[in-house]
C-alpha positions as CSV (number, residue, x, y, z in Angstrom):
1,M,98.0,139.4,106.2
2,E,98.7,142.3,103.9
3,Q,96.7,142.9,100.7
4,L,99.6,141.5,98.6
5,D,99.6,138.4,100.7
6,L,95.9,138.0,100.3
7,T,96.2,138.3,96.6
8,S,98.9,135.7,96.5
9,F,96.9,133.4,98.9
10,S,93.8,133.9,96.6
11,Q,95.9,133.0,93.6
12,L,97.1,129.8,95.3
13,V,93.6,128.8,96.1
14,Q,92.6,129.4,92.5
15,E,95.5,127.2,91.4
16,L,94.3,124.5,93.7
17,I,90.8,124.8,92.3
18,G,92.3,124.5,88.8
19,G,94.4,121.5,89.8
20,V,97.8,123.0,88.7
21,I,100.2,124.8,91.0
22,R,102.3,127.2,88.8
23,R,104.7,128.6,91.4
24,H,107.8,127.4,93.1
25,T,108.0,129.7,96.1
26,F,105.5,130.0,98.9
27,A,104.8,132.1,102.0
28,P,104.6,130.2,105.3
29,H,100.8,130.5,105.4
30,E,100.6,129.1,101.9
31,L,102.7,126.1,102.8
32,E,100.4,125.5,105.8
33,L,97.5,125.6,103.4
34,L,99.1,123.1,101.0
35,L,100.0,120.7,103.8
36,D,96.5,121.1,105.3
37,F,94.9,120.5,101.8
38,Q,96.9,117.3,101.4
39,S,95.8,116.0,104.8
40,C,92.1,116.9,104.5
41,R,89.7,114.2,103.4
42,I,87.7,116.0,100.7
43,R,86.0,114.2,97.8
44,K,87.8,115.1,94.6
45,S,84.5,116.3,93.1
46,A,83.7,118.5,96.1
47,R,87.2,120.2,96.2
48,P,86.5,123.2,93.9
49,E,83.3,124.3,95.7
50,I,84.8,123.8,99.1
51,L,87.9,125.8,98.1
52,R,85.7,128.6,96.7
53,R,83.7,128.8,100.0
54,Y,86.9,128.6,102.0
55,L,88.5,131.5,100.1
56,K,85.4,133.6,100.6
57,A,85.4,132.8,104.3
58,V,89.1,133.7,104.6
59,Q,88.5,137.0,102.7
60,Q,85.6,137.9,105.1
61,Q,87.7,136.9,108.1
62,L,90.6,139.0,107.0
63,A,88.4,142.0,106.2
64,C,87.0,141.8,109.8
65,D,90.0,141.2,112.0
66,G,93.0,140.9,109.8
67,S,94.3,137.8,111.6
68,R,95.9,134.7,110.2
69,P,93.7,132.8,107.7
70,L,91.4,130.1,109.0
71,R,92.9,126.6,108.5
72,L,91.3,124.7,105.7
73,S,90.8,121.6,108.0
74,D,89.0,123.8,110.5
75,F,86.8,125.3,107.8
76,V,85.9,121.8,106.5
77,E,85.1,120.6,110.0
78,N,82.9,123.6,110.6
79,E,81.1,123.0,107.3
80,Q,80.5,119.3,108.2
81,R,79.0,120.3,111.6
82,R,76.8,122.9,109.9
83,R,75.6,120.4,107.4
84,A,74.9,117.8,110.0
85,R,72.8,120.3,112.0
86,S,70.8,121.4,109.0
87,C,70.1,117.8,107.9
88,R,68.7,116.9,111.3
89,G,66.1,119.7,111.1
90,P,64.5,121.2,114.1
91,Q,64.7,119.0,117.2
92,P,61.7,118.8,119.7
93,A,62.2,120.3,123.1
94,P,63.5,117.7,125.7
95,A,60.3,117.7,127.7
96,I,58.2,117.0,124.6
97,A,60.6,114.3,123.4
98,A,60.5,112.6,126.9
99,R,56.7,112.6,126.8
100,W,56.6,111.0,123.4
101,A,59.1,108.4,124.4
102,T,56.9,107.0,127.2
C-alpha cells in the first residue's frame, strides 16, 4: 500500500472511530474493511479502542513488509486469543498437573 493509500486508510479508520463516514468513494481495501467491520461482533463501547489498536497494528505491519493490511476480523480474533491466554495466567507443567490430579 502506498503512503497516500495508508493516509486514506487511516482517515477511514478515524471516521469509523468517530461514527461518521464522510466520503463517497473507497479503494478496494477500504471496502473490505467496511464489510469486515459490519460483520465483526464488537461491542459498541469497545469499537473505538479496538479500531485504534487495529490502525496501529496495520501501520506497523505496513512499515515492516508493505503487504496488504491485516483484516479487522483477523485482528479481533488474535486479540481475543491473546486476552484469553493472559487471563488464564501461567499453566502448570503437564507432569505437575497430572501429579496434583491424582
